[in-house]
N, C-alpha and C positions, 0 to 999 in steps of 0.2 A: 380417473379423469385428470390427473396431473402428471406432468413430465417428471421423470426421474431427475434428481438433482435439485428439485424445488420444494422438498419437504424433508423433515428430520433435522437434527442438530447440525450435522455435517454430511456432505456428499462429495464424491470424487469422480473424476474422469481421467482416463489415460489417453494420451495422444501418440501412442506408439504407432508406427506406420500402418499396420493392418486394421486399425480401429476406425470408428465411424468418421471422425475427423482427425487430422494429424498435423503436428507441427514438426515432424521428424522424430521427436521424443518428448518426454516430459508429461505433465498432466495438470490438473486443476483441482482445487478444493473449493466447495461452495458452502456458505453459511449466511444466515441473516442475523446472527448473534454477534454483537460488537466485541464482547470479551473473547469469544472463540476466534474471531477474525484476528485479533491482536496475537493470540497464542499461536495460531497457524502461521502468521507472517513471521513471528519470532523464530519458530522452528525452521522456516524457510531461509532465514537470514542468520545462520550460524548460532542461533540461540540469543541473539542480541535483545537486550531489554528495551532499547529505544524504539518508539513507534512512529518516528518521523517518516513521512513519505520520502522516497528516493529524491535526492537533490534539495531537500529542505532540512532546516536545523531548528532546534529549540521549540518544537511543537508544544512541549510540556511547560515551557517558560521556566524551567528549573534545571537547565542542562548542566550547570556547573555547581549545583547545590545539593546533589544527592549524597547520601551516606551509605556506604556498602561495606559492612563487616571489615575485612582486612584491607580493602582498597583505600587509598588516601581520600580524605574528605574532599568532596567537590570534583571527584574524577569525572571526566567527560562522559556524560550519559550515552553518547553515541557509541562508545566503546566499552560498555558494560555488558557482560554476558551472564544472564541469570540462570541459564541451563544449557545443556549440550544441544546444539542444533546442527543444521546442515547448510550447504550452499546449493539451493535448489531453484534458483531464479532462472527463468527462460530468457533467452536473448530477445531484444526488441524485434529482430527480423522474424523470429519464431512466432511472437505474438501477432505480428502483422499477417503472417500466413494463417494463423488460427482464426483471426477475425474474418478473413475472407472465406475460410472453410465454414464458419458458422452460418454465413449467408446461404450456403448450399446444403445445410444439414437436413432440411425437410426433403429435398430431392434425393439425397443419399439414403435416408431412412426408407423412403418409398421404394427405391430400387432394391434395397436389401429385402424388404418384405415380398416384393414381386419375385425375386430370384429364389427366395426360400419356398414360396408357394409352388413355383415350377418344379423344384426338386422334390418337394413333398408329394405332389401329384404324380410326377414321373416315376418315382421310386416306390409308390404305394404298394405295389405287388410284393415287395420284400417285407411287409409288416408282419408276416407270419414268423419271421426269424429275427427281425430287428425292431428295436424300439426307436421311435423318432421323438425328439424333444418337442413338447407341446407348450403353448403359452399358458401361464397361470390364469385362472378365471379373472376377468375384469381388466386384463392387460393386453396391450397391443405392441409387442416388442419390435424394436428395430434390430433384427437378428445379427449377432456377431458371426455366426456360421450355422451350418446345418449339421447337427450332431446326430450320429447314428450309433446305437449300442446293441451288440448282440444279445439276444435273450438268453443264449447259452454261450457265454464268453469262451472263445477258443483263440488264444493268442497266436498259435502257429498259423491257423487259417487267416486270421486278421493280418498277420505279417505278409502272407502271400498276396492278399488283396492290396495292401498298401504298396508293396513293391511293384505290383503290376500297374497300379494307378500312376506311380512315379514314372514307370516305363512308357505310359501313354501320355505323359506330360500333364497329368491332372493333379494340381496342387491339393494337398490335404494336410491335416495336423492331428496328432493325438491330442487327447484332453490334457495337454501340457505334461506335468510331472506324474500324472496318475496317482498312485498311492505313495505319498512323499516319504513315509517311513521305510519304504523299500529302496529309496534313492541312496546311492553310495555316499553322497555328501552328509547324510544324517546318520550314518552308521555309528559314529562315535559320539553323537550328541545325546545327552540325557533327555528322555521324553517319556510320556505316559500314553499308552494306547487304551482308548475307551471303546470297548466292544470288539466285535470280530472284524470290522472294516470290510465286510463282504461286499457292500455296494461300491466302496472305493476300489476294491480289487476287480470288481466287474467292469468298472470304467477303465481301470489300468489295462486290463487284458482283453477288452472287447469293444472299445469305443474310439471313434475318430470323427473329425470335422471335415466337411466339404465347405468350400468357400461360397459366400454370397456377395462378394465384392460388387459394388455398383457398376463397375465397368464391364462386367460379364454380359455377353450378348445372348440372345435366345439360342443362337446356333451353338455357342460354347456350352450352354447348359444342356441342350439336347445331346451333345457329344458326351458330356459327363454322365448323363442318365443312361444312355445306350451302353457305354462302356462298363459302368458299375453294375448294371443289370446282368450283363454277361459274366462279369467276374464273380458276382455274388451267387450266381446260379451254377458256378463251377465251370463256365465255358472258357 
């Protein structure tokens, strides 16, 4: 009965272009804990110790009186860095776009749910061979995409289907990196593997997303369903 992002110590959102709302890039962190808020904002601002809002000075009323180990006594608190951080501040124009997108979030979420339900119903005859992602009990997701996973993963067959979808100009995505320990980037990185990773491999070798973007029309989704039914049945 609560929206994601409104419970727990910290929550996050990504505003990457395909996500529910976008500012072009970036994301947000949510908390109702004042101490965590300061910590998050510090990591956002290069690890700066100062908690003054942008454009303000001396919120702590102690700006030139702090003592920091090997720094000179009274070093300007605005330029004290208590840990390693990052430069992760969005631009004002991005924030303005995000605020406008927030106004349309209920509309976007409803469209994603509708598009997911149309795909679910239209592709239901494939459920003997494919698993469809289901909502967890008590939740009503605003779906990111329509995930399909082969009950018997066959990467060669999946590759043919994906190649044909691309040929029919139907956008789709794998479940991103699949099994990350099989990615070239991690070949030389020390790591520990827990278990067989059989489910991760099943996703890697037999799963993909179809889109539920709010701008899809019923005609577009009908075309997606008709084409995928034909491809999945070997036509």
